[in-house]
C-alpha positions in Angstrom: -55.6 -3.5 -67.9 -52.5 -1.5 -68.7 -52.0 2.3 -68.8 -48.9 3.5 -70.6 -47.3 6.7 -69.3 -44.7 8.4 -71.5 -42.8 11.5 -70.2 -41.3 13.7 -72.8 -39.6 17.1 -73.4 -38.7 18.6 -76.7 -38.4 15.3 -78.6 -41.1 15.0 -81.3 -39.2 12.8 -83.6 -38.4 10.0 -81.2 -41.7 10.4 -79.5 -43.5 9.7 -82.8 -41.5 6.4 -83.1 -42.2 5.5 -79.5 -45.9 6.0 -79.9 -45.9 4.1 -83.3 -44.3 1.1 -81.6 -46.9 1.1 -78.9 -49.6 1.2 -81.5 -48.2 -2.0 -83.0 -48.4 -3.9 -79.7 -50.1 -7.3 -79.7 -51.6 -6.3 -76.3 -53.4 -3.0 -76.8 -53.2 -0.8 -73.7 -56.2 0.7 -72.1 -54.7 4.2 -72.7 -51.5 5.9 -73.6 -50.8 9.0 -71.5 -48.1 11.4 -72.8 -46.9 14.0 -70.2 -45.3 16.9 -72.0 -42.8 18.4 -69.7 -43.2 22.0 -70.8 -41.9 21.4 -74.3 -41.2 24.5 -76.5 -41.5 22.7 -79.9 -44.1 20.5 -81.7 -43.9 17.6 -79.2 -47.4 18.1 -77.8 -48.9 18.2 -81.3 -47.2 15.0 -82.2 -48.7 13.3 -79.1 -52.1 14.7 -79.8 -52.0 13.5 -83.4 -51.4 10.0 -82.2 -54.6 9.9 -80.3 -52.8 9.7 -76.9 -54.1 11.5 -73.8 -51.8 14.5 -73.4 -51.0 16.3 -70.2 -49.1 19.6 -70.7 -46.9 20.8 -67.8 -46.7 24.6 -67.4 -43.1 24.4 -66.0 -40.4 21.9 -66.5 -40.4 19.4 -63.6 -38.4 16.4 -64.8 -39.5 12.9 -66.0 -40.2 11.6 -62.5 -42.7 14.2 -61.6 -44.1 14.0 -65.1 -44.7 10.3 -64.6 -46.5 11.1 -61.3 -48.9 13.3 -63.1 -49.6 10.7 -65.7 -50.2 8.0 -63.0 -52.6 10.3 -61.2 -55.1 10.2 -64.1 -54.4 6.7 -65.3 -57.3 4.2 -65.2 -55.3 0.9 -65.6 -54.4 -1.4 -62.8 -50.9 -1.7 -64.1 -48.8 1.4 -65.0 -46.2 0.8 -67.7 -43.6 3.6 -67.9 -41.9 4.0 -71.3 -39.4 6.8 -72.0 -40.0 8.8 -75.2 -36.8 7.6 -76.7 -37.7 3.9 -76.3 -39.6 1.7 -78.8 -41.3 -1.3 -77.2 -41.3 -4.6 -79.1 -44.7 -5.9 -80.3 -44.9 -8.3 -77.3 -43.5 -6.0 -74.6 -46.9 -5.1 -73.1 -48.1 -8.7 -73.4 -45.1 -9.9 -71.5 -45.6 -7.3 -68.8 -49.2 -8.4 -68.4 -48.2 -12.0 -68.1 -45.5 -11.2 -65.6 -47.9 -9.8 -63.1 -49.9 -13.1 -63.2 -46.8 -15.2 -62.3 -46.4 -16.8 -58.9 -45.2 -15.2 -56.7 -47.1 -12.2 -58.0 -44.8 -9.2 -58.3 -45.7 -5.6 -57.5 -43.3 -4.2 -60.1 -41.5 -5.6 -63.1 -38.9 -4.1 -65.4 -37.1 -5.3 -68.6 -34.0 -4.3 -70.6 -32.8 -2.7 -73.8 -32.3 -5.1 -76.7 -29.1 -5.6 -78.7 -30.2 -3.4 -81.6 -29.9 0.3 -80.5 -30.8 2.6 -83.3 -27.8 4.9 -83.2 -24.7 3.4 -85.0 -22.1 5.4 -83.1 -19.6 3.4 -81.0 -20.4 5.3 -77.8 -24.1 4.9 -78.3 -23.7 1.2 -79.1 -21.4 0.7 -76.1 -23.8 2.5 -73.6 -26.9 0.7 -74.7 -25.3 -2.8 -75.0 -23.8 -2.3 -71.5 -27.3 -1.8 -70.1 -28.5 -5.0 -71.9 -25.6 -7.0 -70.5 -26.0 -5.9 -66.9 -29.8 -6.6 -66.9 -29.3 -10.0 -68.6 -27.1 -11.3 -65.9 -29.3 -10.2 -63.0 -32.6 -11.8 -63.7 -35.0 -12.3 -60.8 -35.8 -10.4 -57.6 -34.4 -6.8 -57.5 -34.1 -4.0 -55.1 -34.2 -1.3 -57.8 -36.5 -0.3 -60.6 -36.0 1.0 -64.2 -38.5 3.5 -65.6 -37.3 3.4 -69.2 -39.4 0.3 -69.7 -40.9 -0.8 -66.4 -44.3 -1.5 -64.8 -45.8 -1.1 -61.4 -49.2 -1.9 -59.9 -50.9 1.5 -59.8 -52.2 1.0 -56.2 -48.7 0.2 -55.0 -47.2 3.2 -56.9 -49.7 5.7 -55.4 -49.3 4.4 -51.9 -45.5 4.7 -52.2 -45.9 8.4 -53.2 -44.6 7.9 -56.7 -41.3 9.2 -57.9 -39.4 11.6 -55.6 -40.1 15.2 -56.6 -36.5 16.1 -55.6 -35.2 14.8 -58.9 -36.0 17.5 -61.4 -34.0 16.0 -64.3 -33.3 12.4 -65.5 -31.3 10.8 -62.8 -31.8 7.9 -60.4 -35.5 8.7 -59.6 -36.4 5.1 -60.6 -33.7 3.5 -58.5 -34.8 5.5 -55.5 -38.4 4.4 -56.0 -37.3 0.8 -56.4 -35.4 1.0 -53.1 -38.5 2.4 -51.3 -40.6 -0.4 -52.7 -38.1 -3.0 -51.7 -37.7 -1.8 -48.1 -41.5 -1.9 -47.8 -41.5 -5.5 -48.7 -42.8 -5.3 -52.3 -41.6 -7.8 -54.8 -39.8 -6.3 -57.8 -38.7 -8.6 -60.7 -36.2 -8.0 -63.4 -37.4 -9.9 -66.5 -34.7 -9.2 -69.2 -36.7 -11.0 -71.9 -39.1 -8.0 -71.8 -37.2 -5.8 -74.2 -37.3 -2.5 -76.0 -35.1 -0.6 -78.4 -33.3 2.6 -77.2 -33.2 5.4 -79.7 -30.9 7.8 -77.8 -27.7 9.1 -79.3 -24.9 9.2 -76.8 -21.7 11.3 -77.0 -18.6 10.6 -74.9 -19.1 13.9 -73.1 -22.7 13.1 -72.4 -21.8 9.6 -71.1 -19.2 11.1 -68.7 -21.6 13.7 -67.4 -24.5 11.3 -67.0 -22.4 8.5 -65.3 -20.8 11.0 -62.9 -23.4 13.6 -62.1 -26.7 11.9 -62.7 -25.8 8.3 -61.7 -22.8 7.7 -59.5 -23.1 10.9 -57.3 -26.8 10.6 -56.4 -26.5 6.8 -56.1 -23.7 7.3 -53.6 -25.9 9.7 -51.6 -28.6 7.1 -51.6 -26.3 4.4 -50.4 -25.0 6.6 -47.6 -28.5 7.7 -46.5 -30.1 4.3 -46.5 -27.3 1.9 -45.9 -25.8 -0.8 -48.1 -27.9 -2.2 -51.0 -27.7 -5.8 -52.3 -24.8 -6.5 -54.6 -26.7 -6.6 -57.9 -26.6 -4.8 -61.2 -24.0 -2.0 -61.1 -23.4 -2.6 -57.4 -22.1 -6.2 -57.9 -18.9 -6.8 -55.9 -16.8 -7.2 -59.1 -17.9 -3.8 -60.2 -17.0 -2.2 -56.9 -13.6 -3.8 -57.0 -13.1 -2.8 -60.6 -13.9 0.9 -59.8 -11.4 0.9 -56.9 -8.6 -0.8 -59.0 -9.2 1.7 -61.8 -8.8 4.6 -59.5 -5.6 3.3 -58.0 -4.3 2.8 -61.5 -5.2 6.4 -62.4 -3.5 7.7 -59.3 -0.3 5.8 -60.1 0.1 7.5 -63.5 0.9 11.0 -62.2 2.7 9.5 -59.2 5.1 7.9 -61.6 6.8 11.3 -61.9 8.0 10.8 -58.4 8.0 7.1 -57.9 9.5 6.1 -61.2 8.6 3.8 -64.2 7.6 1.0 -61.9 4.4 2.9 -61.0 3.3 2.9 -64.6 3.9 -0.8 -64.8 1.7 -1.4 -61.8 -1.0 0.9 -63.2 -0.9 -1.1 -66.5 -1.1 -4.3 -64.5 -4.1 -3.1 -62.5 -5.9 -2.0 -65.7 -5.3 -5.4 -67.1 -6.7 -7.0 -63.9 -9.9 -4.9 -64.3 -10.3 -6.1 -67.9 -9.8 -9.7 -66.6 -12.4 -9.2 -63.9 -14.8 -8.1 -66.5 -14.0 -10.7 -69.2 -17.6 -11.8 -69.5 -18.6 -8.2 -70.3 -15.9 -7.9 -73.0 -16.7 -11.4 -74.4 -20.3 -10.2 -74.8 -19.1 -7.2 -76.9 -16.8 -9.5 -78.9 -19.8 -11.8 -79.6 -22.2 -8.9 -80.5 -19.9 -6.5 -82.4 -16.7 -8.3 -83.2 -13.0 -7.9 -82.2 -12.6 -4.3 -83.5 -15.4 -3.2 -81.2 -13.6 -4.8 -78.3 -10.8 -2.2 -78.8 -13.5 0.4 -78.1 -15.3 -1.3 -75.2 -12.1 -1.7 -73.1 -11.2 2.0 -72.8 -14.9 3.1 -72.5 -15.4 0.6 -69.7 -12.3 2.0 -67.8 -13.7 5.5 -68.3 -17.0 4.3 -66.8 -15.2 3.1 -63.7 -13.3 6.5 -63.4 -16.7 8.2 -63.6 -18.0 6.0 -60.8 -15.1 7.0 -58.6 -15.5 10.7 -59.3 -19.2 10.5 -58.7 -18.7 8.5 -55.5 -16.4 11.2 -54.2 -18.8 13.9 -55.1 -21.8 12.1 -53.6 -19.9 11.5 -50.4 -19.0 15.3 -50.1 -22.7 16.2 -50.8 -23.9 13.8 -48.1 -21.4 15.1 -45.6 -22.4 18.7 -46.4 -26.1 17.9 -45.9 -25.7 16.0 -42.7 -22.9 17.9 -41.0 -23.4 18.6 -37.3 -24.3 22.3 -36.6 -21.6 24.2 -34.8 -22.3 25.0 -31.2 -23.5 28.5 -30.6 
């Protein structure tokens, strides 16, 4: 049986839609547990009105710790984590249940966003469709996990210690958990046909902050602490090369003041090479949203690689500061 755990903070409108989608599931869960992360609005009342089991945190602790509290009281053998700004499809829970019966039997399974994000803005469309594309091309065994719409055997989750309490805000707590499960020999599967709709509205400022501070920086620290991860998802070799080329191109722009116009020409050539390396990505956007949206996806993708570079540098500095050798007394 499945227990659904939904962490939430100050988001009554989208939570109501999330819970409504769960109520329409063709595979009714054993229970729905909403963990209210010290909300200051009507979020808890919305959860209670839906009939869900509600756990109210006294102090804000972040979605990872909130999920841990939900898992601690869950009765189902399978824990399905769904974010409050995500609406599952009617068959999402049924597909999760079936996935755990496949051979070889996995210990964790996660899905993907669909191609119909609710927010019409170009940045929101780009961000959510990017997630869909990356997950679609990486089907199969994974060394990571996604808690936006992912499931884990409860026994495995509890033995692993749940999500790391060090993450007190939305970050890479699910990636870190996936790495721990992977290194312990647990089988994690990415099944992109298990889908859900993302309701989040993204702004350019929010994307830059998230990709830099909440993703790339802590992800770099994780890499430096645990060693190289398999080249999948956002760590695929073409993505690493693209990030490096983008940063060289960015460095050549101010350098052109001293080196001359040829530096700008090389920077433009490198940017074009990055676009060429990611032609499948841009072809996907062309197919999904047409040629005009392609004009948006190219610069936004280059900005993403810039954020990756900044975050990697920040993460490296943090790692060095935390692991520096104490000076001799």
